[in-house]
CHARMM-style PDB file with segment names, atoms N, HN, CA, C and O in Angstrom:
ATOM      1  N   MET     1      19.326  88.467  54.128  1.00  0.00      PROA
ATOM      2  CA  MET     1      18.101  88.084  54.270  1.00  0.00      PROA
ATOM      3  C   MET     1      17.232  89.035  55.385  1.00  0.00      PROA
ATOM      4  O   MET     1      17.765  89.360  56.446  1.00  0.00      PROA
ATOM      5  N   ALA     2      15.951  89.418  55.071  1.00  0.00      PROA
ATOM      6  HN  ALA     2      15.517  89.154  54.209  1.00  0.00      PROA
ATOM      7  CA  ALA     2      15.230  90.285  55.962  1.00  0.00      PROA
ATOM      8  C   ALA     2      14.932  89.219  57.146  1.00  0.00      PROA
ATOM      9  O   ALA     2      14.953  89.626  58.308  1.00  0.00      PROA
ATOM     10  N   TRP     3      14.680  87.988  56.890  1.00  0.00      PROA
ATOM     11  HN  TRP     3      14.663  87.658  55.946  1.00  0.00      PROA
ATOM     12  CA  TRP     3      14.194  87.389  58.252  1.00  0.00      PROA
ATOM     13  C   TRP     3      15.352  87.390  59.298  1.00  0.00      PROA
ATOM     14  O   TRP     3      15.043  87.387  60.490  1.00  0.00      PROA
ATOM     15  N   VAL     4      16.466  87.394  58.987  1.00  0.00      PROA
ATOM     16  HN  VAL     4      16.717  87.397  58.019  1.00  0.00      PROA
ATOM     17  CA  VAL     4      17.695  87.220  59.823  1.00  0.00      PROA
ATOM     18  C   VAL     4      17.665  88.541  60.759  1.00  0.00      PROA
ATOM     19  O   VAL     4      17.639  88.534  61.989  1.00  0.00      PROA
ATOM     20  N   TYR     5      17.674  89.717  59.884  1.00  0.00      PROA
ATOM     21  HN  TYR     5      17.695  89.723  58.884  1.00  0.00      PROA
ATOM     22  CA  TYR     5      17.225  91.110  60.578  1.00  0.00      PROA
ATOM     23  C   TYR     5      16.255  91.004  61.639  1.00  0.00      PROA
ATOM     24  O   TYR     5      16.539  91.306  62.798  1.00  0.00      PROA
ATOM     25  N   ILE     6      14.855  90.488  61.203  1.00  0.00      PROA
ATOM     26  HN  ILE     6      14.624  90.242  60.261  1.00  0.00      PROA
ATOM     27  CA  ILE     6      13.836  90.491  62.043  1.00  0.00      PROA
ATOM     28  C   ILE     6      14.180  89.517  63.185  1.00  0.00      PROA
ATOM     29  O   ILE     6      13.835  89.899  64.304  1.00  0.00      PROA
ATOM     30  N   LYS     7      14.684  88.547  63.115  1.00  0.00      PROA
ATOM     31  HN  LYS     7      14.964  88.236  62.206  1.00  0.00      PROA
ATOM     32  CA  LYS     7      14.882  87.484  64.130  1.00  0.00      PROA
ATOM     33  C   LYS     7      15.726  88.167  65.220  1.00  0.00      PROA
ATOM     34  O   LYS     7      15.299  88.237  66.373  1.00  0.00      PROA
ATOM     35  N   THR     8      17.040  88.721  64.829  1.00  0.00      PROA
ATOM     36  HN  THR     8      17.387  88.663  63.893  1.00  0.00      PROA
ATOM     37  CA  THR     8      17.969  89.339  65.435  1.00  0.00      PROA
ATOM     38  C   THR     8      17.511  90.441  66.196  1.00  0.00      PROA
ATOM     39  O   THR     8      17.826  90.582  67.378  1.00  0.00      PROA
ATOM     40  N   GLN     9      16.803  91.210  65.596  1.00  0.00      PROA
ATOM     41  HN  GLN     9      16.547  91.096  64.636  1.00  0.00      PROA
ATOM     42  CA  GLN     9      16.015  92.500  66.327  1.00  0.00      PROA
ATOM     43  C   GLN     9      15.002  92.077  67.364  1.00  0.00      PROA
ATOM     44  O   GLN     9      14.880  92.733  68.398  1.00  0.00      PROA
ATOM     45  N   SER    10      14.244  90.966  67.116  1.00  0.00      PROA
ATOM     46  HN  SER    10      14.343  90.433  66.276  1.00  0.00      PROA
ATOM     47  CA  SER    10      13.169  90.713  67.983  1.00  0.00      PROA
ATOM     48  C   SER    10      13.909  89.901  69.248  1.00  0.00      PROA
ATOM     49  O   SER    10      13.100  89.679  70.148  1.00  0.00      PROA
ATOM     50  N   HSD    11      14.908  89.535  69.454  1.00  0.00      PROA
ATOM     51  HN  HSD    11      15.565  89.716  68.722  1.00  0.00      PROA
ATOM     52  CA  HSD    11      15.807  89.200  70.598  1.00  0.00      PROA
ATOM     53  C   HSD    11      16.779  89.713  71.083  1.00  0.00      PROA
ATOM     54  O   HSD    11      17.635  89.102  71.723  1.00  0.00      PROA
ATOM     55  N   SER    12      16.777  91.299  70.764  1.00  0.00      PROA
ATOM     56  HN  SER    12      16.082  91.795  70.244  1.00  0.00      PROA
ATOM     57  CA  SER    12      17.498  92.445  71.251  1.00  0.00      PROA
ATOM     58  C   SER    12      17.516  92.386  72.745  1.00  0.00      PROA
ATOM     59  O   SER    12      16.463  92.158  73.339  1.00  0.00      PROA
ATOM     60  N   GLU    13      18.429  92.541  73.278  1.00  0.00      PROA
ATOM     61  HN  GLU    13      19.285  92.727  72.796  1.00  0.00      PROA
ATOM     62  CA  GLU    13      18.327  92.878  74.715  1.00  0.00      PROA
ATOM     63  C   GLU    13      18.486  94.195  75.029  1.00  0.00      PROA
ATOM     64  O   GLU    13      18.716  94.529  76.191  1.00  0.00      PROA
ATOM     65  N   THR    14      18.389  95.023  74.101  1.00  0.00      PROA
ATOM     66  HN  THR    14      18.202  94.752  73.156  1.00  0.00      PROA
ATOM     67  CA  THR    14      18.707  96.583  74.290  1.00  0.00      PROA
ATOM     68  C   THR    14      17.134  97.183  74.555  1.00  0.00      PROA
ATOM     69  O   THR    14      16.993  98.350  74.922  1.00  0.00      PROA
ATOM     70  N   GLY    15      16.080  96.375  74.361  1.00  0.00      PROA
ATOM     71  HN  GLY    15      16.194  95.428  74.063  1.00  0.00      PROA
ATOM     72  CA  GLY    15      14.702  97.042  74.645  1.00  0.00      PROA
ATOM     73  C   GLY    15      14.395  97.413  73.317  1.00  0.00      PROA
ATOM     74  O   GLY    15      15.109  97.304  72.320  1.00  0.00      PROA
ATOM     75  N   GLY    16      12.806  98.039  73.459  1.00  0.00      PROA
ATOM     76  HN  GLY    16      12.226  98.128  74.269  1.00  0.00      PROA
ATOM     77  CA  GLY    16      12.234  98.309  72.026  1.00  0.00      PROA
ATOM     78  C   GLY    16      11.477  97.606  71.386  1.00  0.00      PROA
ATOM     79  O   GLY    16      11.510  96.413  71.688  1.00  0.00      PROA
ATOM     80  N   ARG    17      10.684  97.952  70.475  1.00  0.00      PROA
ATOM     81  HN  ARG    17      10.657  98.921  70.229  1.00  0.00      PROA
ATOM     82  CA  ARG    17      10.218  97.074  69.553  1.00  0.00      PROA
ATOM     83  C   ARG    17      10.377  97.159  68.053  1.00  0.00      PROA
ATOM     84  O   ARG    17      10.775  98.169  67.471  1.00  0.00      PROA
ATOM     85  N   LEU    18      10.054  96.080  67.499  1.00  0.00      PROA
ATOM     86  HN  LEU    18       9.731  95.259  67.972  1.00  0.00      PROA
ATOM     87  CA  LEU    18      10.446  96.079  65.925  1.00  0.00      PROA
ATOM     88  C   LEU    18       9.168  96.343  65.251  1.00  0.00      PROA
ATOM     89  O   LEU    18       8.225  95.573  65.430  1.00  0.00      PROA
ATOM     90  N   THR    19       9.064  97.356  64.501  1.00  0.00      PROA
ATOM     91  HN  THR    19       9.830  97.982  64.355  1.00  0.00      PROA
ATOM     92  CA  THR    19       7.823  97.812  63.819  1.00  0.00      PROA
ATOM     93  C   THR    19       7.661  97.507  62.422  1.00  0.00      PROA
ATOM     94  O   THR    19       8.665  97.113  61.829  1.00  0.00      PROA
ATOM     95  N   GLY    20       6.525  97.622  61.757  1.00  0.00      PROA
ATOM     96  HN  GLY    20       5.709  97.942  62.239  1.00  0.00      PROA
ATOM     97  CA  GLY    20       6.576  97.368  60.188  1.00  0.00      PROA
ATOM     98  C   GLY    20       7.283  98.387  59.505  1.00  0.00      PROA
ATOM     99  O   GLY    20       7.987  98.196  58.513  1.00  0.00      PROA
ATOM    100  N   GLU    21       7.021  99.789  60.221  1.00  0.00      PROA
ATOM    101  HN  GLU    21       6.450  99.944  61.027  1.00  0.00      PROA
ATOM    102  CA  GLU    21       7.837 100.637  59.479  1.00  0.00      PROA
ATOM    103  C   GLU    21       9.508 100.457  59.780  1.00  0.00      PROA
ATOM    104  O   GLU    21      10.173 100.887  58.837  1.00  0.00      PROA
ATOM    105  N   SER    22      10.056 100.085  60.542  1.00  0.00      PROA
ATOM    106  HN  SER    22       9.516  99.736  61.307  1.00  0.00      PROA
ATOM    107  CA  SER    22      11.404  99.861  60.617  1.00  0.00      PROA
ATOM    108  C   SER    22      11.663  98.744  59.836  1.00  0.00      PROA
ATOM    109  O   SER    22      12.667  98.810  59.126  1.00  0.00      PROA
ATOM    110  N   ILE    23      10.908  97.604  59.795  1.00  0.00      PROA
ATOM    111  HN  ILE    23      10.093  97.550  60.371  1.00  0.00      PROA
ATOM    112  CA  ILE    23      11.225  96.450  58.422  1.00  0.00      PROA
ATOM    113  C   ILE    23      11.203  96.851  57.012  1.00  0.00      PROA
ATOM    114  O   ILE    23      11.973  96.460  56.134  1.00  0.00      PROA
ATOM    115  N   GLN    24       9.989  97.880  56.869  1.00  0.00      PROA
ATOM    116  HN  GLN    24       9.364  98.197  57.582  1.00  0.00      PROA
ATOM    117  CA  GLN    24      10.120  98.455  55.625  1.00  0.00      PROA
ATOM    118  C   GLN    24      11.042  99.017  55.272  1.00  0.00      PROA
ATOM    119  O   GLN    24      11.511  98.765  54.162  1.00  0.00      PROA
ATOM    120  N   SER    25      11.674 100.074  56.192  1.00  0.00      PROA
ATOM    121  HN  SER    25      11.293 100.279  57.094  1.00  0.00      PROA
ATOM    122  CA  SER    25      13.021 100.814  55.914  1.00  0.00      PROA
ATOM    123  C   SER    25      14.334  99.966  55.965  1.00  0.00      PROA
ATOM    124  O   SER    25      15.384 100.376  55.471  1.00  0.00      PROA
ATOM    125  N   TYR    26      14.249  99.144  56.391  1.00  0.00      PROA
ATOM    126  HN  TYR    26      13.395  98.811  56.792  1.00  0.00      PROA
ATOM    127  CA  TYR    26      15.350  97.839  56.426  1.00  0.00      PROA
ATOM    128  C   TYR    26      15.452  97.505  54.912  1.00  0.00      PROA
ATOM    129  O   TYR    26      16.421  97.793  54.210  1.00  0.00      PROA
ATOM    130  N   ILE    27      14.277  96.829  54.476  1.00  0.00      PROA
ATOM    131  HN  ILE    27      13.489  96.594  55.046  1.00  0.00      PROA
ATOM    132  CA  ILE    27      14.287  96.212  53.315  1.00  0.00      PROA
ATOM    133  C   ILE    27      14.731  97.242  52.185  1.00  0.00      PROA
ATOM    134  O   ILE    27      15.678  97.062  51.419  1.00  0.00      PROA
ATOM    135  N   LYS    28      13.983  98.232  52.203  1.00  0.00      PROA
ATOM    136  HN  LYS    28      13.214  98.379  52.825  1.00  0.00      PROA
ATOM    137  CA  LYS    28      14.133  99.448  51.183  1.00  0.00      PROA
ATOM    138  C   LYS    28      15.913  99.788  50.987  1.00  0.00      PROA
ATOM    139  O   LYS    28      16.567  99.875  49.948  1.00  0.00      PROA
ATOM    140  N   THR    29      16.284  99.910  52.222  1.00  0.00      PROA
ATOM    141  HN  THR    29      15.753  99.840  53.066  1.00  0.00      PROA
ATOM    142  CA  THR    29      17.924 100.395  52.517  1.00  0.00      PROA
ATOM    143  C   THR    29      18.715  99.348  51.900  1.00  0.00      PROA
ATOM    144  O   THR    29      19.622  99.599  51.106  1.00  0.00      PROA
ATOM    145  N   ASN    30      18.330  97.984  52.313  1.00  0.00      PROA
ATOM    146  HN  ASN    30      17.594  97.780  52.959  1.00  0.00      PROA
ATOM    147  CA  ASN    30      19.462  97.023  52.073  1.00  0.00      PROA
ATOM    148  C   ASN    30      19.023  96.070  50.674  1.00  0.00      PROA
ATOM    149  O   ASN    30      19.825  95.360  50.068  1.00  0.00      PROA
ATOM    150  N   PHE    31      17.650  96.222  50.338  1.00  0.00      PROA
ATOM    151  HN  PHE    31      16.998  96.799  50.830  1.00  0.00      PROA
ATOM    152  CA  PHE    31      17.353  95.429  49.081  1.00  0.00      PROA
ATOM    153  C   PHE    31      16.797  96.451  47.819  1.00  0.00      PROA
ATOM    154  O   PHE    31      16.288  96.099  46.755  1.00  0.00      PROA
ATOM    155  N   ASN    32      17.017  97.547  48.206  1.00  0.00      PROA
ATOM    156  HN  ASN    32      17.431  97.833  49.070  1.00  0.00      PROA
ATOM    157  CA  ASN    32      16.062  98.515  47.204  1.00  0.00      PROA
ATOM    158  C   ASN    32      14.755  98.310  46.550  1.00  0.00      PROA
ATOM    159  O   ASN    32      14.392  98.707  45.443  1.00  0.00      PROA
ATOM    160  N   VAL    33      14.030  97.533  47.538  1.00  0.00      PROA
ATOM    161  HN  VAL    33      14.325  97.209  48.437  1.00  0.00      PROA
ATOM    162  CA  VAL    33      12.565  97.093  47.101  1.00  0.00      PROA
ATOM    163  C   VAL    33      11.709  97.836  48.365  1.00  0.00      PROA
ATOM    164  O   VAL    33      11.872  97.769  49.583  1.00  0.00      PROA
ATOM    165  N   ASN    34      10.639  98.637  47.466  1.00  0.00      PROA
ATOM    166  HN  ASN    34      10.507  98.692  46.476  1.00  0.00      PROA
ATOM    167  CA  ASN    34       9.839  99.492  48.328  1.00  0.00      PROA
ATOM    168  C   ASN    34       8.383  98.556  48.522  1.00  0.00      PROA
ATOM    169  O   ASN    34       7.704  98.288  47.531  1.00  0.00      PROA
ATOM    170  N   TYR    35       7.999  98.107  49.865  1.00  0.00      PROA
ATOM    171  HN  TYR    35       8.551  98.324  50.670  1.00  0.00      PROA
ATOM    172  CA  TYR    35       6.927  97.203  50.223  1.00  0.00      PROA
ATOM    173  C   TYR    35       6.020  98.404  50.802  1.00  0.00      PROA
ATOM    174  O   TYR    35       6.528  99.271  51.513  1.00  0.00      PROA
ATOM    175  N   HSD    36       4.675  98.413  50.469  1.00  0.00      PROA
ATOM    176  HN  HSD    36       4.262  97.709  49.891  1.00  0.00      PROA
ATOM    177  CA  HSD    36       3.808  99.054  51.437  1.00  0.00      PROA
ATOM    178  C   HSD    36       3.753  98.423  52.742  1.00  0.00      PROA
ATOM    179  O   HSD    36       4.079  97.249  52.917  1.00  0.00      PROA
ATOM    180  N   ARG    37       3.337  99.204  53.668  1.00  0.00      PROA
ATOM    181  HN  ARG    37       3.072 100.158  53.526  1.00  0.00      PROA
ATOM    182  CA  ARG    37       3.529  98.655  55.091  1.00  0.00      PROA
ATOM    183  C   ARG    37       2.607  97.472  55.391  1.00  0.00      PROA
ATOM    184  O   ARG    37       2.871  96.622  56.242  1.00  0.00      PROA
ATOM    185  N   ASN    38       1.261  97.477  54.464  1.00  0.00      PROA
ATOM    186  HN  ASN    38       1.047  98.167  53.772  1.00  0.00      PROA
ATOM    187  CA  ASN    38       0.531  96.371  54.657  1.00  0.00      PROA
ATOM    188  C   ASN    38       1.141  95.114  53.911  1.00  0.00      PROA
ATOM    189  O   ASN    38       0.763  93.962  54.121  1.00  0.00      PROA
ATOM    190  N   ALA    39       1.847  95.371  53.271  1.00  0.00      PROA
ATOM    191  HN  ALA    39       2.155  96.307  53.100  1.00  0.00      PROA
ATOM    192  CA  ALA    39       2.623  94.174  52.708  1.00  0.00      PROA
ATOM    193  C   ALA    39       3.560  93.528  53.575  1.00  0.00      PROA
ATOM    194  O   ALA    39       3.798  92.325  53.473  1.00  0.00      PROA
ATOM    195  N   ILE    40       4.120  94.294  54.451  1.00  0.00      PROA
ATOM    196  HN  ILE    40       3.926  95.272  54.533  1.00  0.00      PROA
ATOM    197  CA  ILE    40       5.216  93.826  55.271  1.00  0.00      PROA
ATOM    198  C   ILE    40       4.518  92.741  56.089  1.00  0.00      PROA
ATOM    199  O   ILE    40       5.092  91.660  56.221  1.00  0.00      PROA
ATOM    200  N   TYR    41       3.342  92.943  56.639  1.00  0.00      PROA
ATOM    201  HN  TYR    41       2.876  93.822  56.532  1.00  0.00      PROA
ATOM    202  CA  TYR    41       2.563  92.028  57.460  1.00  0.00      PROA
ATOM    203  C   TYR    41       2.433  90.855  56.814  1.00  0.00      PROA
ATOM    204  O   TYR    41       2.659  89.805  57.414  1.00  0.00      PROA
ATOM    205  N   LYS    42       2.028  90.870  55.427  1.00  0.00      PROA
ATOM    206  HN  LYS    42       1.844  91.723  54.939  1.00  0.00      PROA
ATOM    207  CA  LYS    42       1.789  89.820  54.662  1.00  0.00      PROA
ATOM    208  C   LYS    42       3.323  89.005  54.335  1.00  0.00      PROA
ATOM    209  O   LYS    42       3.458  87.787  54.213  1.00  0.00      PROA
ATOM    210  N   LEU    43       4.047  89.701  54.269  1.00  0.00      PROA
ATOM    211  HN  LEU    43       3.938  90.690  54.368  1.00  0.00      PROA
ATOM    212  CA  LEU    43       5.491  88.969  54.049  1.00  0.00      PROA
ATOM    213  C   LEU    43       5.723  88.213  55.348  1.00  0.00      PROA
ATOM    214  O   LEU    43       6.218  87.086  55.321  1.00  0.00      PROA
ATOM    215  N   LEU    44       5.381  88.804  56.475  1.00  0.00      PROA
ATOM    216  HN  LEU    44       4.979  89.719  56.497  1.00  0.00      PROA
ATOM    217  CA  LEU    44       6.041  88.355  57.795  1.00  0.00      PROA
ATOM    218  C   LEU    44       5.163  86.888  57.754  1.00  0.00      PROA
ATOM    219  O   LEU    44       5.725  85.804  57.907  1.00  0.00      PROA
ATOM    220  N   LYS    45       3.898  87.009  57.555  1.00  0.00      PROA
ATOM    221  HN  LYS    45       3.441  87.889  57.431  1.00  0.00      PROA
ATOM    222  CA  LYS    45       3.041  85.781  57.853  1.00  0.00      PROA
ATOM    223  C   LYS    45       3.653  84.798  56.909  1.00  0.00      PROA
ATOM    224  O   LYS    45       4.033  83.714  57.352  1.00  0.00      PROA
ATOM    225  N   SER    46       3.779  85.098  55.618  1.00  0.00      PROA
ATOM    226  HN  SER    46       3.470  85.978  55.259  1.00  0.00      PROA
ATOM    227  CA  SER    46       4.445  84.096  54.369  1.00  0.00      PROA
ATOM    228  C   SER    46       5.589  83.327  54.850  1.00  0.00      PROA
ATOM    229  O   SER    46       5.774  82.169  54.477  1.00  0.00      PROA
ATOM    230  N   ILE    47       6.543  84.070  55.854  1.00  0.00      PROA
ATOM    231  HN  ILE    47       6.393  85.011  56.157  1.00  0.00      PROA
ATOM    232  CA  ILE    47       7.825  83.475  56.092  1.00  0.00      PROA
ATOM    233  C   ILE    47       7.563  82.824  57.467  1.00  0.00      PROA
ATOM    234  O   ILE    47       8.578  82.371  57.994  1.00  0.00      PROA
ATOM    235  N   GLY    48       6.459  82.688  58.129  1.00  0.00      PROA
ATOM    236  HN  GLY    48       5.633  83.056  57.701  1.00  0.00      PROA
ATOM    237  CA  GLY    48       6.170  82.263  59.291  1.00  0.00      PROA
ATOM    238  C   GLY    48       6.565  82.908  60.649  1.00  0.00      PROA
ATOM    239  O   GLY    48       6.967  82.392  61.692  1.00  0.00      PROA
ATOM    240  N   PHE    49       6.338  84.128  60.325  1.00  0.00      PROA
ATOM    241  HN  PHE    49       6.012  84.547  59.478  1.00  0.00      PROA
ATOM    242  CA  PHE    49       6.423  85.138  61.469  1.00  0.00      PROA
ATOM    243  C   PHE    49       5.046  85.468  61.870  1.00  0.00      PROA
ATOM    244  O   PHE    49       4.138  85.458  61.038  1.00  0.00      PROA
ATOM    245  N   SER    50       4.817  85.811  63.316  1.00  0.00      PROA
ATOM    246  HN  SER    50       5.555  85.820  63.992  1.00  0.00      PROA
ATOM    247  CA  SER    50       3.523  86.164  63.685  1.00  0.00      PROA
ATOM    248  C   SER    50       3.900  87.664  64.340  1.00  0.00      PROA
ATOM    249  O   SER    50       4.893  87.879  65.035  1.00  0.00      PROA
ATOM    250  N   TRP    51       2.944  88.591  63.985  1.00  0.00      PROA
ATOM    251  HN  TRP    51       2.138  88.417  63.420  1.00  0.00      PROA
ATOM    252  CA  TRP    51       3.160  89.873  64.255  1.00  0.00      PROA
ATOM    253  C   TRP    51       2.970  90.290  65.777  1.00  0.00      PROA
ATOM    254  O   TRP    51       3.365  91.326  66.311  1.00  0.00      PROA
ATOM    255  N   ILE    52       2.239  89.185  66.371  1.00  0.00      PROA
ATOM    256  HN  ILE    52       1.918  88.343  65.937  1.00  0.00      PROA
ATOM    257  CA  ILE    52       2.048  89.353  67.864  1.00  0.00      PROA
ATOM    258  C   ILE    52       3.171  88.901  68.500  1.00  0.00      PROA
ATOM    259  O   ILE    52       3.518  87.748  68.244  1.00  0.00      PROA
ATOM    260  N   THR    53       3.904  89.633  69.374  1.00  0.00      PROA
ATOM    261  HN  THR    53       3.622  90.570  69.582  1.00  0.00      PROA
ATOM    262  CA  THR    53       5.332  89.166  69.587  1.00  0.00      PROA
ATOM    263  C   THR    53       5.324  89.952  71.113  1.00  0.00      PROA
ATOM    264  O   THR    53       4.720  90.995  71.365  1.00  0.00      PROA
ATOM    265  N   SER    54       6.090  89.226  71.971  1.00  0.00      PROA
ATOM    266  HN  SER    54       6.581  88.379  71.767  1.00  0.00      PROA
ATOM    267  CA  SER    54       6.565  89.904  73.062  1.00  0.00      PROA
ATOM    268  C   SER    54       7.514  91.153  72.929  1.00  0.00      PROA
ATOM    269  O   SER    54       8.110  91.397  71.880  1.00  0.00      PROA
ATOM    270  N   ARG    55       7.610  91.884  73.998  1.00  0.00      PROA
ATOM    271  HN  ARG    55       7.126  91.685  74.851  1.00  0.00      PROA
ATOM    272  CA  ARG    55       8.480  92.837  73.915  1.00  0.00      PROA
ATOM    273  C   ARG    55       9.958  92.388  74.469  1.00  0.00      PROA
ATOM    274  O   ARG    55      10.118  91.790  75.533  1.00  0.00      PROA
ATOM    275  N   SER    56      10.959  92.753  73.621  1.00  0.00      PROA
ATOM    276  HN  SER    56      10.829  93.238  72.757  1.00  0.00      PROA
ATOM    277  CA  SER    56      12.310  92.501  73.700  1.00  0.00      PROA
ATOM    278  C   SER    56      12.644  92.775  75.389  1.00  0.00      PROA
ATOM    279  O   SER    56      11.805  93.258  76.150  1.00  0.00      PROA
ATOM    280  N   ARG    57      13.867  92.418  75.758  1.00  0.00      PROA
ATOM    281  HN  ARG    57      14.549  92.026  75.140  1.00  0.00      PROA
ATOM    282  CA  ARG    57      14.181  92.567  77.380  1.00  0.00      PROA
ATOM    283  C   ARG    57      14.415  94.237  77.471  1.00  0.00      PROA
ATOM    284  O   ARG    57      15.133  95.009  76.835  1.00  0.00      PROA
ATOM    285  N   HSD    58      13.432  94.415  78.602  1.00  0.00      PROA
ATOM    286  HN  HSD    58      12.849  93.788  79.118  1.00  0.00      PROA
ATOM    287  CA  HSD    58      13.707  95.901  78.835  1.00  0.00      PROA
ATOM    288  C   HSD    58      14.961  96.276  79.503  1.00  0.00      PROA
ATOM    289  O   HSD    58      15.323  95.654  80.501  1.00  0.00      PROA
ATOM    290  N   PRO    59      15.822  97.494  78.901  1.00  0.00      PROA
ATOM    291  CA  PRO    59      17.030  97.887  79.325  1.00  0.00      PROA
ATOM    292  C   PRO    59      17.154  98.205  80.478  1.00  0.00      PROA
ATOM    293  O   PRO    59      18.323  98.410  80.802  1.00  0.00      PROA
ATOM    294  N   GLN    60      16.265  98.358  81.406  1.00  0.00      PROA
ATOM    295  HN  GLN    60      15.315  98.191  81.142  1.00  0.00      PROA
ATOM    296  CA  GLN    60      16.545  98.452  83.217  1.00  0.00      PROA
ATOM    297  C   GLN    60      15.865  97.429  83.798  1.00  0.00      PROA
ATOM    298  O   GLN    60      15.223  97.603  84.834  1.00  0.00      PROA
ATOM    299  N   LYS    61      15.951  96.153  83.122  1.00  0.00      PROA
ATOM    300  HN  LYS    61      16.472  96.012  82.281  1.00  0.00      PROA
ATOM    301  CA  LYS    61      15.517  94.934  83.761  1.00  0.00      PROA
ATOM    302  C   LYS    61      16.441  94.213  84.771  1.00  0.00      PROA
ATOM    303  O   LYS    61      17.518  93.738  84.411  1.00  0.00      PROA
ATOM    304  N   SER    62      15.999  94.144  86.029  1.00  0.00      PROA
ATOM    305  HN  SER    62      15.125  94.530  86.322  1.00  0.00      PROA
ATOM    306  CA  SER    62      16.770  93.717  87.047  1.00  0.00      PROA
ATOM    307  C   SER    62      16.702  92.167  87.099  1.00  0.00      PROA
ATOM    308  O   SER    62      15.568  91.719  87.272  1.00  0.00      PROA
ATOM    309  N   ASP    63      17.583  91.380  86.996  1.00  0.00      PROA
ATOM    310  HN  ASP    63      18.504  91.743  86.856  1.00  0.00      PROA
ATOM    311  CA  ASP    63      17.296  89.864  87.400  1.00  0.00      PROA
ATOM    312  C   ASP    63      17.318  89.545  88.506  1.00  0.00      PROA
ATOM    313  O   ASP    63      16.845  88.439  88.768  1.00  0.00      PROA
ATOM    314  N   GLU    64      17.776  90.232  89.412  1.00  0.00      PROA
ATOM    315  HN  GLU    64      18.160  91.131  89.199  1.00  0.00      PROA
ATOM    316  CA  GLU    64      17.722  90.187  90.889  1.00  0.00      PROA
ATOM    317  C   GLU    64      16.231  90.404  91.200  1.00  0.00      PROA
ATOM    318  O   GLU    64      15.481  89.553  91.678  1.00  0.00      PROA
ATOM    319  N   VAL    65      15.966  91.434  90.921  1.00  0.00      PROA
ATOM    320  HN  VAL    65      16.575  92.125  90.532  1.00  0.00      PROA
ATOM    321  CA  VAL    65      14.344  91.942  91.352  1.00  0.00      PROA
ATOM    322  C   VAL    65      13.424  90.777  90.473  1.00  0.00      PROA
ATOM    323  O   VAL    65      12.443  90.353  91.083  1.00  0.00      PROA
ATOM    324  N   GLN    66      13.585  90.401  89.531  1.00  0.00      PROA
ATOM    325  HN  GLN    66      14.382  90.746  89.035  1.00  0.00      PROA
ATOM    326  CA  GLN    66      12.730  89.509  88.953  1.00  0.00      PROA
ATOM    327  C   GLN    66      12.744  88.031  89.585  1.00  0.00      PROA
ATOM    328  O   GLN    66      11.749  87.313  89.678  1.00  0.00      PROA
ATOM    329  N   GLU    67      13.988  87.714  89.986  1.00  0.00      PROA
ATOM    330  HN  GLU    67      14.797  88.297  89.910  1.00  0.00      PROA
ATOM    331  CA  GLU    67      14.155  86.542  90.881  1.00  0.00      PROA
ATOM    332  C   GLU    67      13.323  86.440  92.191  1.00  0.00      PROA
ATOM    333  O   GLU    67      12.826  85.436  92.701  1.00  0.00      PROA
ATOM    334  N   THR    68      13.298  87.769  92.617  1.00  0.00      PROA
ATOM    335  HN  THR    68      13.702  88.584  92.203  1.00  0.00      PROA
ATOM    336  CA  THR    68      12.874  87.978  94.155  1.00  0.00      PROA
ATOM    337  C   THR    68      11.306  88.054  93.950  1.00  0.00      PROA
ATOM    338  O   THR    68      10.610  87.810  94.936  1.00  0.00      PROA
ATOM    339  N   PHE    69      10.745  88.347  92.853  1.00  0.00      PROA
ATOM    340  HN  PHE    69      11.310  88.546  92.053  1.00  0.00      PROA
ATOM    341  CA  PHE    69       9.493  88.593  92.667  1.00  0.00      PROA
ATOM    342  C   PHE    69       8.874  87.084  92.355  1.00  0.00      PROA
ATOM    343  OT1 PHE    69       7.673  86.945  92.126  1.00  0.00      PROA
TER     344      PHE     69
END
């Protein structure tokens, strides 16, 4: 299921962002279905995802510095 991939990637601790293009590529590779990028955003909305998300944890994040701040 694509939503499992989306949820897993959005909580990744390695940093980076999940893009419409990466979701489009994942669906094409794993399900052999070719969505237009605009349709990806509509698909996300239909399954309850909001495209406005926070960035996943930055790979150089320091918990100690964060606590001090």
